[in-house]
VEXDREN-2710 file (C-alpha; in Angstrom, 1 decimal):
% VEXDREN-2710
k/r/px/py/pz
1/MET/-17.4/-63.3/118.8
2/ILE/-16.3/-60.9/116.0
3/VAL/-13.4/-58.8/116.3
4/ARG/-13.7/-55.6/114.0
5/VAL/-10.8/-53.5/113.4
6/LEU/-10.9/-49.8/111.9
7/THR/-7.6/-48.3/111.0
8/ALA/-7.3/-44.6/109.6
9/THR/-4.4/-42.7/108.7
10/LEU/-4.7/-39.1/108.8
11/LYS/-2.5/-35.9/108.4
12/ALA/-1.1/-34.7/111.9
13/ASP/-2.8/-31.3/111.7
14/GLN/-6.2/-32.8/111.4
15/ALA/-5.5/-35.4/114.1
16/GLY/-7.2/-33.1/116.9
17/GLN/-10.3/-32.8/115.3
18/PHE/-10.4/-36.5/114.5
19/ASN/-9.5/-37.7/117.5
20/GLU/-12.5/-35.5/119.2
21/LEU/-15.0/-36.9/116.9
22/MET/-14.1/-40.5/118.0
23/ARG/-14.0/-39.9/121.5
24/THR/-17.6/-38.5/121.0
25/GLN/-18.6/-41.7/118.9
26/LEU/-17.5/-44.2/121.6
27/PRO/-20.0/-43.7/124.1
28/LEU/-22.5/-44.4/121.5
29/LEU/-20.7/-47.3/120.3
30/ARG/-20.1/-48.6/124.1
31/ASP/-23.9/-48.4/124.7
32/TYR/-24.8/-50.5/121.8
33/PRO/-25.9/-54.0/122.5
34/GLY/-23.8/-56.8/121.8
35/LEU/-20.6/-54.7/122.2
36/ARG/-18.3/-56.4/124.5
37/TYR/-15.3/-54.1/124.0
38/ALA/-13.8/-51.0/122.3
39/LYS/-10.5/-49.3/122.4
40/LEU/-9.3/-46.4/120.6
41/ALA/-5.5/-46.1/120.0
42/ARG/-3.0/-43.9/118.2
43/ARG/0.4/-43.6/116.9
44/MET/2.4/-40.9/115.2
45/ARG/4.4/-41.7/112.0
46/GLY/6.3/-38.9/110.7
47/GLY/3.6/-36.0/109.7
48/GLN/0.8/-38.6/110.0
49/GLN/-1.4/-40.1/112.8
50/GLU/-2.6/-43.8/112.4
51/VAL/-5.8/-44.3/114.5
52/CYS/-7.1/-48.2/115.3
53/LEU/-10.3/-48.6/116.5
54/PHE/-10.8/-52.5/118.3
55/GLU/-14.3/-53.6/118.7
56/GLU/-15.3/-57.0/119.8
57/TRP/-19.1/-58.1/119.2
58/LYS/-20.8/-60.8/120.8
59/ASP/-22.4/-62.3/117.3
60/THR/-22.7/-61.2/114.0
61/ALA/-26.3/-60.1/114.5
62/SER/-25.2/-57.4/116.8
63/LEU/-22.1/-56.2/114.6
64/TYR/-24.7/-56.1/111.5
65/GLY/-27.0/-53.9/113.8
66/TRP/-24.4/-51.4/114.4
67/ALA/-22.4/-51.4/111.0
68/GLY/-25.4/-51.8/108.9
69/PRO/-25.4/-54.3/105.7
70/ASP/-22.0/-53.2/104.4
71/LEU/-19.6/-54.1/106.9
72/GLU/-16.7/-52.7/104.9
73/ARG/-18.1/-49.3/105.5
74/PRO/-17.0/-47.6/108.6
75/ARG/-19.6/-46.1/110.9
76/LEU/-18.4/-42.7/111.7
77/LEU/-19.6/-39.5/113.0
78/PRO/-20.3/-36.8/110.0
79/GLY/-17.2/-35.2/109.1
80/ALA/-14.6/-38.0/110.4
81/GLU/-14.4/-39.8/107.0
82/GLU/-13.3/-36.4/105.2
83/LEU/-10.3/-35.9/107.6
84/VAL/-9.0/-39.4/106.5
85/ILE/-6.3/-40.4/103.9
86/ASP/-6.8/-44.1/104.3
87/LEU/-9.1/-46.0/106.0
88/ARG/-9.7/-49.7/106.3
89/VAL/-12.1/-52.1/107.8
90/ALA/-11.4/-55.6/109.0
91/HIS/-13.3/-58.4/110.8
92/TYR/-11.7/-61.4/112.5
93/GLU/-13.4/-64.4/114.1
94/ALA/-12.2/-64.8/117.9
95/LEU/-10.3/-67.9/118.4
96/ASP/-9.7/-67.6/122.0
97/ILE/-13.3/-67.6/123.4
98/ASP/-14.8/-70.8/124.6
99/PRO/-18.4/-70.8/123.3
100/GLU/-19.5/-72.8/126.1
101/SER/-18.7/-70.3/128.9
102/GLU/-19.2/-67.1/126.6
103/ASP/-22.3/-65.8/128.5
104/HIS/-20.7/-66.7/132.0
END
């Protein structure tokens, strides 16, 4: 399994618009084949908001299907990226999954 973590920092006055776009995107993401888990979370830090989107993918083929050939680029709805001060995407191999029992 692959874990994809998107972290975005934005000004607090643009947080509402960004959060609404992300809530609109979540059902699209959750319906994508190969996605096992998605969680959107936030925290306020002074005059900024930090948003984390945690995704867990069955395999790299599913992740590439969603994200496209450049995994470092986020897949966001139009208008979302323009609201962001800082945006990072990281990928991790899940170590807590037993490959033998993954499909059970």
